[in-house]
Backbone bond lengths (Angstrom), bond angles and torsions (degrees), N, CA, C in turn:
res aa  C-N    CA-C-N  psi(-1)  N-CA   C-N-CA  omega(-1)  CA-C   N-CA-C  phi
1 M - - - 1.427 - - 1.521 109.39 -
2 P 1.302 120.51 154.63 1.491 122.72 173.66 1.495 107.63 -63.17
3 Y 1.333 113.24 152.45 1.516 118.92 -175.53 1.550 108.89 -126.89
4 D 1.266 117.55 130.74 1.446 123.40 -178.63 1.510 107.68 -96.83
5 R 1.328 117.75 108.14 1.422 120.50 -173.73 1.586 113.44 -67.27
6 Q 1.349 114.46 -32.86 1.376 121.19 178.48 1.572 111.12 -68.68
7 A 1.259 116.47 -46.50 1.469 119.92 178.50 1.476 113.16 -80.80
8 K 1.358 118.85 -14.74 1.440 128.45 176.54 1.564 105.41 60.41
9 K 1.306 120.13 48.99 1.442 121.47 174.51 1.572 107.82 -160.49
10 H 1.418 112.69 161.29 1.399 116.64 176.69 1.491 111.79 -66.99
11 V 1.372 120.25 154.69 1.428 126.87 177.70 1.518 107.69 -95.53
12 L 1.328 113.72 115.27 1.515 117.71 178.78 1.549 111.18 -112.06
13 N 1.313 117.33 -5.61 1.461 118.51 -178.96 1.528 105.67 -141.41
14 D 1.347 113.59 142.59 1.441 119.64 177.77 1.562 107.31 -167.81
15 G 1.408 113.09 144.12 1.424 116.58 176.65 1.500 115.21 -67.75
16 R 1.307 117.72 -19.40 1.442 124.13 172.97 1.555 107.34 -93.11
17 T 1.291 112.94 100.80 1.487 119.09 -170.47 1.538 112.05 -52.17
18 F 1.356 117.04 -40.46 1.430 119.84 -174.55 1.526 114.44 -67.08
19 I 1.341 117.41 -20.94 1.455 120.55 -178.40 1.549 110.80 -63.27
20 V 1.306 118.05 -36.41 1.458 120.21 -177.91 1.576 110.92 -110.41
21 G 1.332 115.48 19.24 1.468 117.87 -179.80 1.448 115.68 -106.03
22 L 1.350 120.53 13.11 1.485 124.14 171.33 1.522 112.61 68.64
23 S 1.283 119.31 2.94 1.476 117.04 -178.80 1.547 106.77 -140.68
24 D 1.335 115.91 -163.65 1.468 120.08 -167.09 1.549 109.35 55.02
25 E 1.306 119.18 -176.35 1.467 119.45 -179.57 1.530 110.14 -69.65
26 G 1.289 115.82 -44.43 1.499 123.65 -173.22 1.573 112.31 -61.73
27 G 1.324 111.35 -42.29 1.492 114.54 -173.44 1.487 113.28 -89.07
28 A 1.359 120.42 -20.26 1.444 123.40 -171.21 1.555 111.95 -100.10
29 G 1.321 117.58 -4.03 1.454 119.53 -174.45 1.522 112.66 -59.22
30 A 1.316 113.59 -45.36 1.478 119.40 -177.57 1.533 110.20 -60.15
31 N 1.331 115.38 -40.03 1.489 121.01 -179.65 1.526 110.31 -62.52
32 V 1.356 114.52 -43.58 1.447 117.82 -176.23 1.496 109.09 -67.04
33 G 1.340 120.54 -45.79 1.399 123.18 -179.79 1.537 113.15 -59.05
34 F 1.327 114.60 -45.00 1.453 118.10 178.82 1.496 114.94 -65.74
35 A 1.347 114.28 -42.96 1.475 119.66 -178.78 1.526 109.69 -63.40
36 T 1.331 115.72 -38.99 1.457 118.36 -179.04 1.501 112.49 -64.85
37 K 1.295 117.65 -39.22 1.410 121.49 174.48 1.523 112.73 -62.02
38 V 1.312 116.58 -40.63 1.532 120.82 176.25 1.433 109.84 -66.73
39 K 1.261 122.43 -36.34 1.482 126.61 178.20 1.517 109.73 -55.98
40 H 1.329 116.97 -48.57 1.459 123.29 -169.55 1.540 112.98 -89.08
41 R 1.259 117.08 -34.83 1.424 118.20 -178.24 1.593 110.35 -149.43
42 P 1.335 116.52 75.84 1.427 117.43 -172.10 1.585 112.23 -85.03
43 S 1.285 112.54 155.81 1.472 120.15 167.74 1.510 105.51 -122.44
44 Q 1.314 119.07 164.79 1.443 121.23 -178.86 1.537 111.37 -62.41
45 S 1.299 113.27 -42.12 1.548 116.59 -178.89 1.500 112.50 -63.34
46 E 1.317 117.50 -39.95 1.469 121.84 176.83 1.500 111.38 -69.51
47 L 1.332 116.30 -39.64 1.466 118.63 176.40 1.495 111.66 -62.34
48 D 1.374 115.90 -36.98 1.439 119.78 175.22 1.519 115.82 -57.06
49 R 1.366 112.88 -36.40 1.434 119.58 -176.56 1.576 110.01 -76.41
50 L 1.330 116.60 -38.70 1.431 121.11 177.71 1.603 106.82 -68.80
51 D 1.270 117.82 -39.77 1.469 122.03 178.72 1.568 107.68 -62.73
52 A 1.324 116.52 -39.76 1.494 117.23 -179.18 1.523 109.82 -68.65
53 Y 1.300 118.31 -41.91 1.443 123.51 178.28 1.521 111.00 -54.91
54 I 1.334 114.22 -47.51 1.460 118.63 -178.34 1.547 111.86 -70.76
55 S 1.282 116.86 -47.68 1.445 119.51 -172.36 1.551 113.87 -80.39
56 K 1.355 117.28 -14.49 1.427 119.54 178.14 1.525 116.33 -114.97
57 T 1.269 120.01 -14.69 1.414 123.92 -175.82 1.521 114.25 -131.04
58 L 1.317 119.11 -56.86 1.456 120.03 -175.66 1.492 110.48 -66.91
59 W 1.366 116.47 -51.52 1.480 119.04 179.33 1.514 115.07 -111.74
60 G 1.328 115.26 -36.68 1.443 119.62 179.97 1.509 111.24 -69.61
61 L 1.330 115.60 147.35 1.450 120.74 -177.00 1.495 110.82 -95.30
62 Q 1.357 116.64 141.10 1.411 125.11 173.08 1.494 111.26 -131.48
63 L 1.289 120.41 151.09 1.466 121.88 -175.99 1.537 106.64 -82.05
64 D 1.327 113.57 134.68 1.469 117.70 172.28 1.495 111.10 -82.85
65 G 1.341 115.68 -171.51 1.476 118.35 -176.64 1.473 115.01 -62.64
66 A 1.355 116.55 -21.44 1.450 119.15 -179.80 1.468 110.89 -97.23
67 G 1.372 119.74 3.39 1.432 122.49 178.43 1.455 113.33 87.30
68 V 1.314 118.61 12.84 1.473 124.86 -179.03 1.494 108.17 -92.78
69 P 1.419 120.05 124.46 1.409 121.95 176.22 1.508 115.54 -68.26
70 V 1.349 118.63 127.27 1.411 116.98 -174.62 1.547 106.16 -139.03
71 S 1.303 116.73 159.32 1.447 123.78 173.43 1.530 108.75 -145.64
72 L 1.356 118.75 161.86 1.436 116.98 178.76 1.574 113.23 -69.01
73 Q 1.332 115.53 -28.11 1.457 121.22 176.46 1.470 111.18 -108.14
74 E 1.353 117.87 122.33 1.438 115.26 177.96 1.545 111.21 -76.52
75 H 1.337 114.97 159.48 1.463 118.11 -165.05 1.510 114.24 -95.99
76 S 1.280 120.47 -15.51 1.501 120.77 -176.12 1.514 113.05 -72.52
77 Q 1.336 116.82 -46.84 1.465 122.28 178.65 1.501 114.38 -124.45
78 H 1.335 116.07 12.23 1.459 117.72 179.07 1.582 112.68 65.09
79 G 1.292 112.59 27.27 1.488 117.03 178.97 1.552 110.51 -72.13
80 V 1.297 117.47 146.07 1.486 122.17 -178.78 1.519 106.42 -104.03
81 R 1.338 114.51 123.80 1.447 118.76 177.66 1.483 114.16 -70.15
82 S 1.349 115.36 157.33 1.436 117.88 -178.76 1.509 115.85 -81.17
83 S 1.371 116.59 -22.63 1.406 119.45 177.88 1.553 112.01 -167.20
84 M 1.307 119.02 137.15 1.439 121.10 171.66 1.472 114.29 -86.27
85 F 1.339 115.92 -4.96 1.394 122.88 176.61 1.517 110.69 -111.58
86 W 1.298 116.39 140.95 1.451 119.39 173.70 1.550 108.97 -150.91
87 S 1.320 114.95 163.45 1.487 117.00 -176.35 1.495 107.75 -135.37
88 V 1.394 113.29 -176.66 1.433 118.88 -178.21 1.527 108.21 -88.42
89 L 1.349 115.52 120.82 1.473 118.69 178.55 1.501 110.64 -69.35
90 Q 1.329 115.30 130.35 1.444 119.48 -178.37 1.559 109.80 -81.21
91 P 1.358 118.03 143.61 1.433 119.64 -178.51 1.562 111.19 -61.95
92 V 1.313 113.82 149.53 1.468 119.51 175.97 1.591 108.82 -113.72
93 N 1.332 113.90 116.83 1.450 119.96 -175.49 1.539 111.68 58.11
94 G 1.371 115.72 34.15 1.401 120.81 177.32 1.513 113.44 84.77
95 V 1.306 118.75 -1.08 1.488 123.10 -174.87 1.524 107.27 -101.76
96 A 1.378 115.69 122.68 1.466 116.37 179.44 1.532 111.38 -66.63
97 R 1.294 115.11 143.79 1.488 118.17 178.45 1.526 113.35 -101.02
98 S 1.285 116.87 -7.70 1.492 120.20 -179.66 1.509 108.76 -163.68
99 N 1.402 115.63 147.42 1.438 117.92 178.18 1.522 109.87 -97.94
100 E 1.312 118.12 15.36 1.404 120.74 -178.11 1.522 110.19 -94.75
101 S 1.311 118.06 153.38 1.412 123.42 176.03 1.497 107.17 -99.38
102 G 1.328 116.30 176.58 1.444 119.30 178.26 1.507 112.37 -75.29
103 M 1.370 117.91 -174.64 1.394 123.02 -177.85 1.529 107.75 -70.25
104 P 1.317 119.69 127.05 1.471 125.06 -175.97 1.539 108.43 -56.00
105 G 1.355 113.92 127.16 1.469 121.72 170.81 1.489 113.22 77.71
106 Y 1.384 120.97 3.21 1.498 121.77 -179.15 1.519 110.37 -76.82
107 D 1.253 113.92 141.93 1.506 120.49 179.25 1.474 108.11 -88.81
108 Y 1.282 117.06 83.23 1.470 123.98 -178.67 1.519 110.46 -71.13
109 K 1.312 115.18 148.40 1.465 121.89 177.16 1.517 106.78 -111.68
110 Q 1.358 117.87 168.44 1.455 121.45 179.33 1.531 112.31 -59.61
111 E 1.300 116.29 -37.26 1.469 120.97 -176.79 1.508 112.75 -65.04
112 D 1.336 116.36 -15.46 1.499 117.30 -177.17 1.553 111.57 -76.97
113 F 1.323 115.23 -13.72 1.428 117.92 -172.96 1.541 112.80 -110.69
114 H 1.300 117.07 14.54 1.494 120.63 178.35 1.570 108.16 -141.28
115 G 1.233 115.23 109.23 1.453 121.12 -178.75 1.509 113.68 146.22
116 W 1.351 114.81 -143.29 1.471 120.90 -178.26 1.565 108.09 -89.39
117 Q 1.293 115.25 85.72 1.480 119.71 -169.33 1.535 111.86 -94.00
118 W 1.313 116.88 143.70 1.458 123.02 174.53 1.484 106.57 -123.88
119 D 1.341 116.49 142.26 1.449 119.16 169.65 1.516 105.48 -90.40
120 R 1.371 116.13 -176.03 1.422 120.64 -175.91 1.535 114.29 -65.19
121 A 1.326 116.13 -36.70 1.443 119.25 176.13 1.489 112.74 -59.11
122 R 1.321 116.59 -44.76 1.426 119.50 -179.12 1.565 112.44 -71.65
123 G 1.353 113.15 -37.70 1.469 118.68 179.80 1.541 109.50 -63.73
124 F 1.288 118.54 -40.06 1.421 122.90 -175.36 1.540 114.26 -86.95
125 S 1.289 116.59 2.78 1.494 122.78 177.98 1.509 109.16 -65.14
126 T 1.331 119.40 147.88 1.446 120.64 -177.08 1.559 110.53 -125.17
127 G 1.354 116.17 21.31 1.456 119.05 -173.61 1.493 118.64 -93.05
128 R 1.312 116.52 13.19 1.515 118.47 -178.41 1.502 108.40 -110.10
129 A 1.353 116.36 114.29 1.442 120.70 -176.47 1.534 115.32 -67.17
130 Y 1.309 114.31 -21.60 1.514 118.56 175.83 1.489 113.07 -58.95
131 N 1.339 118.88 -23.93 1.444 121.58 -170.03 1.563 109.52 -87.15
132 Y 1.262 120.71 -6.89 1.459 123.37 -173.88 1.604 114.32 -83.99
133 P 1.331 117.73 -44.03 1.501 116.03 -178.41 1.564 111.83 -59.11
134 H 1.323 113.79 -37.94 1.484 117.65 -174.07 1.576 111.24 -57.55
135 Q 1.327 111.70 -45.24 1.497 115.63 -178.52 1.500 112.22 -79.82
136 T 1.278 119.45 -27.80 1.486 122.70 173.64 1.504 110.25 -60.60
137 V 1.378 119.63 -31.48 1.428 123.70 177.78 1.503 113.29 -60.19
138 S 1.360 115.86 -36.28 1.450 121.20 -179.17 1.551 108.72 -65.22
139 Y 1.312 116.87 -44.70 1.469 119.42 -179.94 1.475 110.93 -67.82
140 Y 1.310 117.94 -40.14 1.407 125.60 -179.03 1.535 111.69 -62.74
141 A 1.355 114.15 -40.21 1.527 118.51 178.80 1.502 109.82 -70.81
142 L 1.356 117.90 -38.34 1.454 120.70 179.84 1.536 110.25 -65.38
143 Y 1.286 115.99 -40.83 1.465 120.09 178.07 1.524 111.36 -59.76
144 H 1.319 119.05 -48.84 1.448 118.66 178.90 1.499 115.96 -70.24
145 A 1.351 115.13 -35.65 1.505 116.88 179.30 1.483 109.27 -64.37
146 L 1.334 122.37 -36.47 1.452 123.26 179.02 1.513 111.60 -80.47
147 R 1.348 116.95 -39.95 1.409 117.78 -176.83 1.553 113.38 -72.65
148 D 1.300 115.69 -34.05 1.479 118.40 -173.07 1.551 114.37 -95.34
149 N 1.306 116.23 0.52 1.487 121.72 -178.63 1.482 113.88 -140.23
150 D 1.385 113.47 97.40 1.449 117.85 -171.39 1.549 113.44 -73.11
151 K 1.332 117.53 -4.70 1.458 116.90 175.58 1.535 114.18 -99.55
152 L 1.321 115.25 5.41 1.521 119.68 176.17 1.522 109.64 -106.04
153 S 1.234 117.04 149.00 1.449 121.48 -176.44 1.563 110.40 -143.28
154 S 1.327 116.18 159.46 1.447 123.73 177.52 1.480 111.47 -92.58
155 K 1.300 117.65 120.47 1.486 121.62 175.67 1.558 112.98 -62.16
156 S 1.310 114.88 -25.07 1.490 116.95 179.94 1.482 113.16 -93.64
157 G 1.365 113.35 1.43 1.492 115.81 177.55 1.532 114.69 83.76
158 L 1.423 114.80 14.20 1.461 120.58 -179.66 1.538 107.65 -74.27
159 S 1.309 116.38 149.10 1.420 119.81 -178.62 1.559 108.75 -115.78
160 A 1.300 117.00 163.34 1.453 121.79 177.73 1.516 109.06 -61.46
161 Q 1.347 119.55 -42.87 1.436 120.69 -176.26 1.563 109.63 -69.79
162 W 1.319 116.58 -33.33 1.484 117.06 173.92 1.545 111.19 -62.28
163 A 1.321 114.68 -39.07 1.514 117.23 -175.30 1.535 107.88 -70.82
164 L 1.325 120.54 -39.56 1.431 123.65 179.14 1.548 110.38 -65.73
165 K 1.314 115.81 -41.04 1.473 117.15 174.45 1.503 112.98 -60.87
166 Q 1.389 117.77 -42.71 1.442 122.92 177.17 1.521 111.10 -61.44
167 A 1.376 119.61 -41.74 1.410 121.50 176.79 1.566 112.10 -59.04
168 A 1.372 114.29 -47.17 1.411 117.85 176.41 1.493 113.72 -62.29
169 S 1.263 119.27 -41.78 1.464 121.66 179.60 1.564 113.54 -66.60
170 T 1.342 114.34 -29.99 1.473 117.50 176.22 1.534 109.12 -69.23
171 I 1.285 116.49 -41.03 1.515 118.56 177.18 1.475 109.01 -62.73
172 I 1.326 120.19 -49.85 1.444 122.45 -179.68 1.567 110.97 -62.83
173 G 1.368 114.19 -36.83 1.437 118.26 178.56 1.484 113.57 -63.53
174 M 1.343 116.67 -26.99 1.450 119.71 174.43 1.492 114.07 -59.30
175 W 1.351 113.49 -42.29 1.460 119.61 179.98 1.545 112.13 -67.72
176 S 1.362 115.34 -33.57 1.450 121.51 -178.35 1.539 108.95 -73.75
177 S 1.335 114.84 -43.38 1.475 118.91 -168.45 1.578 111.69 -97.44
178 A 1.338 116.71 -30.83 1.485 120.80 -177.11 1.449 114.59 -117.59
179 G 1.318 117.88 -4.87 1.567 119.67 176.85 1.495 107.38 59.67
180 R 1.321 115.58 -141.46 1.458 122.42 -172.60 1.533 110.98 -99.61
181 W 1.295 119.25 10.02 1.419 119.38 -175.50 1.475 113.94 -61.15
182 Y 1.317 120.88 111.46 1.447 127.76 177.95 1.562 110.75 74.90
183 S 1.312 117.77 1.85 1.444 119.87 -162.54 1.483 118.58 -99.42
184 Q 1.351 119.58 0.71 1.479 120.51 172.50 1.510 113.30 -138.61
185 M 1.268 113.29 155.63 1.486 121.80 169.08 1.502 105.87 -113.73
186 V 1.300 119.76 129.05 1.446 123.94 174.42 1.456 106.67 -126.00
187 E 1.348 117.27 120.56 1.460 123.20 -177.86 1.563 105.51 -91.37
188 T 1.331 116.06 109.99 1.437 120.40 -173.84 1.539 111.14 -67.15
189 H 1.318 117.10 -32.47 1.459 118.82 -176.42 1.498 115.43 -69.51
190 S 1.345 116.18 -20.44 1.437 120.52 -174.01 1.547 114.01 -116.01
191 D 1.326 115.88 -3.91 1.430 121.57 -177.65 1.540 110.69 -107.74
192 P 1.318 118.88 103.98 1.444 118.76 -175.50 1.506 113.85 -60.83
193 C 1.350 116.08 -29.23 1.450 118.39 175.48 1.502 113.71 -61.04
194 M 1.417 113.59 -44.83 1.403 118.13 178.67 1.471 112.56 -66.06
195 N 1.360 116.98 -39.63 1.427 120.78 -177.13 1.494 110.34 -66.69
196 S 1.305 121.90 -21.12 1.450 121.31 177.34 1.502 114.65 -82.31
197 L 1.341 115.59 -7.98 1.468 119.99 -178.93 1.594 108.56 -75.64
198 S 1.329 109.95 154.23 1.472 114.25 176.92 1.547 108.87 -72.00
199 N 1.327 116.66 163.03 1.418 120.23 179.17 1.530 111.53 -60.93
200 L 1.328 116.98 -33.68 1.489 118.06 -177.78 1.533 108.34 -69.73
201 C 1.331 114.77 -43.32 1.486 116.49 178.17 1.502 112.21 -63.47
202 R 1.352 118.18 -39.99 1.457 119.89 179.03 1.545 110.09 -65.61
203 S 1.325 118.76 -35.67 1.443 120.53 178.20 1.557 110.96 -66.10
204 S 1.334 113.59 -36.34 1.473 117.27 177.08 1.473 113.26 -65.16
205 L 1.289 115.99 -27.14 1.450 121.83 -179.48 1.574 114.31 -88.47
206 S 1.343 113.66 -1.04 1.452 117.86 -173.37 1.517 115.65 -53.87
207 H 1.312 114.46 -27.37 1.532 117.52 -177.45 1.500 107.79 -75.69
208 L 1.335 119.11 -8.45 1.521 119.78 179.74 1.514 109.33 -84.48
209 L 1.339 118.93 -10.55 1.410 119.50 -175.31 1.575 110.40 -85.19
210 Q 1.301 112.82 50.92 1.441 120.05 176.66 1.566 106.82 -141.21
211 G 1.340 113.15 167.50 1.472 118.85 178.65 1.477 107.52 -119.88
212 L 1.324 116.30 -174.90 1.391 123.19 179.53 1.561 111.24 -108.17
213 M 1.248 120.04 129.29 1.442 123.46 173.51 1.587 109.43 -55.86
214 A 1.297 116.40 127.39 1.452 123.40 -174.27 1.487 113.87 65.38
215 G 1.359 117.49 13.94 1.498 119.83 -176.58 1.424 118.58 -65.42
216 T 1.358 118.81 -13.55 1.479 121.44 -178.39 1.519 110.15 -64.47
217 V 1.404 119.99 -17.06 1.430 119.40 177.30 1.496 110.40 -64.59
218 F 1.351 119.71 -24.61 1.446 118.32 179.52 1.516 109.07 -67.09
219 L 1.295 122.37 -36.84 1.461 124.61 178.22 1.524 108.30 -66.19
220 R 1.318 117.67 -40.72 1.453 120.71 -179.27 1.543 112.22 -65.06
221 V 1.355 112.68 -38.42 1.497 115.86 176.17 1.518 109.98 -66.62
222 L 1.307 117.80 -42.29 1.512 118.46 177.99 1.512 111.39 -59.26
223 E 1.395 116.88 -40.18 1.474 118.38 178.54 1.510 109.58 -60.30
224 D 1.284 119.05 -41.99 1.425 119.79 179.80 1.484 114.71 -71.55
225 L 1.332 118.59 -35.83 1.449 123.55 171.64 1.505 112.00 -57.88
226 E 1.305 117.26 -45.53 1.483 122.31 -178.30 1.538 108.64 -69.20
227 A 1.353 117.42 -38.11 1.441 119.03 -179.93 1.523 112.58 -65.06
228 E 1.357 111.88 -27.82 1.486 118.12 -176.20 1.543 106.82 -95.25
229 A 1.333 119.41 -0.51 1.471 120.71 -177.04 1.510 108.06 57.75
230 H 1.268 119.02 41.03 1.491 123.61 -174.49 1.549 107.80 -76.20
231 P 1.322 119.87 138.29 1.405 121.56 179.41 1.499 116.06 -65.23
232 A 1.343 119.36 -14.37 1.465 123.80 179.26 1.516 110.64 -82.31
233 A 1.315 117.74 -15.75 1.484 120.45 -175.52 1.521 117.84 -53.33
234 P 1.339 116.02 -47.05 1.516 116.34 -179.37 1.534 109.73 -65.25
235 T 1.299 120.55 -35.34 1.475 120.92 -177.38 1.561 109.25 -67.52
236 V 1.379 114.47 -45.27 1.440 118.81 179.02 1.502 112.73 -62.10
237 K 1.361 115.29 -36.72 1.473 120.60 -176.57 1.488 112.99 -65.90
238 V 1.327 119.65 -36.68 1.446 122.69 178.76 1.506 112.79 -96.36
239 G 1.341 118.59 18.64 1.410 121.36 174.98 1.499 115.26 70.82
240 G 1.339 115.28 39.45 1.439 119.81 176.15 1.542 114.68 69.91
241 A 1.374 114.05 23.16 1.483 117.28 -175.97 1.506 111.47 -66.91
242 G 1.312 116.00 -41.32 1.493 118.77 -179.08 1.544 108.56 61.20
243 A 1.287 115.81 -152.32 1.429 123.55 -176.28 1.546 112.27 -78.28
244 G 1.332 112.76 -24.39 1.478 115.20 -174.21 1.539 112.70 -96.18
245 G 1.274 120.86 4.03 1.439 121.16 179.74 1.482 112.03 85.05
246 A 1.375 114.73 156.86 1.484 118.82 -176.52 1.533 110.18 -70.12
247 P 1.320 117.15 146.05 1.461 120.10 -178.61 1.537 109.54 -68.68
248 A 1.339 114.56 149.76 1.434 118.06 -179.67 1.550 106.12 -82.14
249 A 1.341 110.49 156.54 1.497 116.19 178.39 1.519 110.01 -64.97
250 R 1.372 116.20 148.48 1.417 119.22 174.91 1.538 111.05 -60.93
251 G 1.287 117.86 126.16 1.456 120.67 177.40 1.551 112.61 85.00
252 A 1.329 118.22 -2.83 1.441 121.94 -178.94 1.488 109.12 -91.03
253 P 1.385 119.71 158.78 1.447 121.62 177.35 1.570 110.53 -61.01
254 A 1.330 115.31 159.52 1.454 118.67 -177.10 1.523 111.59 -65.63
255 D 1.319 118.30 -26.88 1.458 117.49 -177.40 1.529 110.58 -91.60
256 A 1.275 115.98 10.74 1.492 119.23 -179.99 1.524 115.69 -73.78
257 A 1.313 115.44 -20.78 1.419 118.23 -179.20 1.543 113.10 -65.42
258 A 1.350 114.38 -46.91 1.463 118.33 -174.77 1.522 114.64 -54.84
259 P 1.324 120.91 -50.81 1.406 121.43 -176.38 1.562 114.05 -64.82
260 T 1.345 116.11 -19.58 1.478 116.10 179.15 1.471 112.09 -100.19
261 R 1.333 118.35 11.78 1.451 120.27 -179.64 1.503 112.12 -91.23
262 R 1.312 116.30 46.20 1.471 120.61 165.28 1.532 106.65 -73.89
263 S 1.330 119.21 173.80 1.422 121.99 175.67 1.545 110.26 -48.98
264 F 1.241 118.81 120.89 1.449 121.83 -176.26 1.489 113.42 -51.87
265 V 1.319 117.94 -44.71 1.458 119.72 -175.35 1.520 112.68 -78.36
266 T 1.266 120.58 -8.80 1.488 119.79 175.80 1.519 112.00 -87.17
267 A 1.327 116.82 -9.49 1.434 120.52 -170.53 1.477 114.88 -130.49
268 H 1.373 116.51 -7.66 1.507 116.32 -164.01 1.526 118.01 -94.19
269 C 1.372 119.08 -18.01 1.435 116.86 -160.87 1.519 114.90 -126.93
270 T 1.279 114.84 158.46 1.468 122.52 163.31 1.463 107.62 -111.83
271 A 1.342 115.98 157.13 1.455 117.32 -178.96 1.537 113.02 -71.24
């Protein structure tokens, strides 16, 4: 959870839902920082904490206040949810914005109802590509901590190979759940395919001219997949295209997928 240095305690309530939801940039930053440290210089106690986060929150299911099993990452397509925290949306001009209630049994504070609020449907949405690199870092760090240190072990029985597969599946899951939204950079001046497009088509693809915060981890995962001769490597390399081709960007022309199907990891990320 985020930590307030001035208050010297973890932050459990905030008007910006995503800050305390363990995802999005605001909520996942602490996880990225900690996992990165574990990747480069792990101790058994720190590995235990990363292991617990993955096995009990990121991937592992826990019952919420209503007895419903939930995890930060859904299991059907490895989609990453936007927030594990949600609140009751306040009416606007007397009109209700959601028929959902808050999290059962949660001790809400006043600040939870004033600000950037998300209800459960928004919190559990998986369509934002920005949320995927952050959680991939946790799997990537676990993979290296276990692979590179024969004296360390997972209390939950997770293996380095399982962690690598989860990292790959999360990248592929981004394409299934979030498509190309924010997920590629295409340099029009150096890509002959892009230069051949009409101005209208190029304009429609303008939202692709962005990268993903912390997205370089995707390249690092691909390098490990190829070093391991992992069967997921080709799919990750072409951006989850598989046999059917890469998905088109939301709102882009149907032929927009083909020009952007360069190697996924050569075009997708910012450092």
